[in-house]
N, C-alpha and C positions, 0 to 999 in steps of 0.2 A: 657375542657379536650380533648386532642388529640386522634384521632382515631388510632387503631393499624396500619392501612395502612399508615397514615401520619408519624407515628413514624418509620416505616420500611423504607419508602423512605428517611426520614431524615438521618437515619443510613447509608443507602447505599450511599447517596450523600456525607455524611461526610467521609466515607472510600475512595470513589473515589477521592474526593478532596484532601485528605491527600496523597494518592498515587501520584496524579498528581503533587502536590507541591513538594514532595520529588524527583520525577523524574525530574521536571523542575529545581530545585535548586541544585541537586547533580549529574545530568547526565553528562557524559563526553564521550558518545559513538559516538558523531558526528552527531546525528540525532535530528531533532526538532529545534524549535526556540531558545532553551536554550543551544545548543551545544557549542557555542562559536566559531564555524567555520565561515570562511569568505565566503560571497556570493557576486556575482557581482551586482553593482548598488545599488540605494537606499541610506538610511541614516545610519550612524554609531551609534550604541546603545550599552549601557553597557550590557555585557553578564551576564546571571543569573547563570552561573556555579559557580562563586565565586565572591563576591563583590570586585571590583577593579582589577580583574585579566582578562586582555584582553578585546577585544571588538568584536562584530560581526556586519556585514553589513546587515541591513534589506533590503530585496528585495522590489521592487516597489509593491504597493498595486495592486492586481489583480482584475479587474472588468469584468463584462459581459455587452454586448451591442447588441441591435438589429439594424441591418443595413437594413432598408427598401429598399434602392436603390440597394442592392445586392441580394435581396430575389427573388427566383424563385416562380412563381405563376400560379394559374389556377382559373379564376373567382375572388372571394374575399378571397381566401386562399393563404397565403404567408409563405414560409419557407426559412429562412436565414441560409445557411450552410457555410458562409464565415469564421466562427471561430471554425469549428469542431476539428481542431488540438488542440484547447484550451479546448476541452471537453464539449462544449455546442452548442445548436442550438436555434435560435430565431424563434418564430412563431406568426403570426397575422392572424385573420380572421374576417369576418363580416357575420352575419346570424341572423335571427329572431328565429332560433331553437337552442337548446342546442348543444354545440360543445365539442368534445373531441380531444385530441392529443395523438397519440400513438408512442412509440419508440420500435421497434422490432429488435432483433438480436438473431439469433439461436432460442433457446427455451425460451428466455427471452422476456417478453412483459411488458412495463410500460405504463399505461393509466392515462392521466391527464385531468383536467377540463381546458377549454379554453374559454376566454371571447368572446362574440359574437359582441362586439362593436369595434373591431379592436385594442384593447389594446394589445401591444406585451407582450409576456412572454418568459422567458428563461428556457430551460430544459436541464438537464445534459445528457451526453452520457457516462454512467458509466459501460459499458460492455466491455471496452477495444478496441483494434484495430479490424478492420474488416468492413464488409458491414452491414449497418443499413437500415431498412425501416422506413421512417418517414411519418406519414399520419395524415391528418385532417379529422375528422369524424363528420357528422351532424345527429342529431336525426331525425328520420322519423316517428316513432310511438312507443309508450310504451318504451321498453328498446332497441329498434333496431336502429342501426346507419348505415348510408351510407357514403361511402368514397367521400369526396369532392376533395381531392388532395393527392397524394402520390409520394414520390421519394425514390430511392435507393441511398445511399451515402456511399462511401468508407471513412473510418476514420482511420487516423494514428495520434495518440496522441503525443504531444511533450514529455510527460511522463505520467505514469500511475496515477499520482496524480491530473492532470489537472481538471477533472470533479468535484473535491471536493474543489477547491481553490477559486471559484468565486461564487457570488450570483446567485441563480437559484430559480425556483419555490419551491424547498425544503427549502431553507434558504434565507430569504430576510429581513434584519434588518438594522437599522440605529443606530447612536450614542445615540439616545434618546429611543431606544427600551427597554422594560422591562427586556429582557434577559441581557442587558449590566448592568443595575442597579443591578440585582440579582447577576451577576458575581462579582460586587464590594463588595456586602455583603458577599458572600461565600469566596472570595479570601482573604479578609482582607488586600488587597494590591490594593487600589483604583487606577484607572487610569482615566485621563481626557476624556471627551466625544469625543473630536476631535482627539484622538490619532489614528494612523493607526493600523489596525489589525496586520500587520506584525511587529509592534514595541512592541507588548506585549511579556512579558516573557513567558517561558514555563508554569509556574504555572497559570498565568493570562489567557493564551489561553485555558488551560484545564478547568479552572473555568468558562470561557465564554461558552464553549461547554456544560458543565454540566448544567449551568443555562438555556441555550437555550432549552435543552431537557426537563428540569423540567417544564419550563413555557409553553411549547407547548403541553405536554402530559396530557391527562385527566385520565390516569391510576393511580391507587393507589400505584402501585409498578413499578419502572422503573429500568431495568438492563442495565448498560452501560458498553460496552466492549471496549478494546483497548484504554484506557485512556493514 
């Protein structure tokens, strides 16, 4: 027997998916992957605005990458700001103590876990244009941290959507991830595992986002806005 929480989340996801599929299949306002508008570069794919009517050009798949040879450093802490216009920063550090990485801009502060074995991680710069403070912090005792390295960086994004278009510490999945399998189930419009994210239809993209949220969340109820 399903618990009330499970029934509620199923109902919410069903409504969200239905809205997404309707928007993806019937939208013609020029926004989103299903708009049918042409974009430079990439591959030509059938538009999902109406079967057989026009095509749209999928942009190249956007990825994030840590460039160790371009990173500024102090001791064993490295911060790569070579791609800040693309909405992200790469960080790597080595320490026997627990590490944190902070992104600060104005009154906004985002704090992330950082591996101490030198494994690079990618973090978004989601506060728009302006001056950011980026710093690596090392645990010294209890919940107290000391700064290992810090830089101030001016950021001018290529556009406001850049921080949300690439893999980061927030979203890191592959074609074999559970969220992709769940998206296939929810969408009823299966797509191959090797397809580019930018080749998905509007409905498929929304289904993937819903599935990703459902798989990662431990909450009995998930409210999803801006489908």
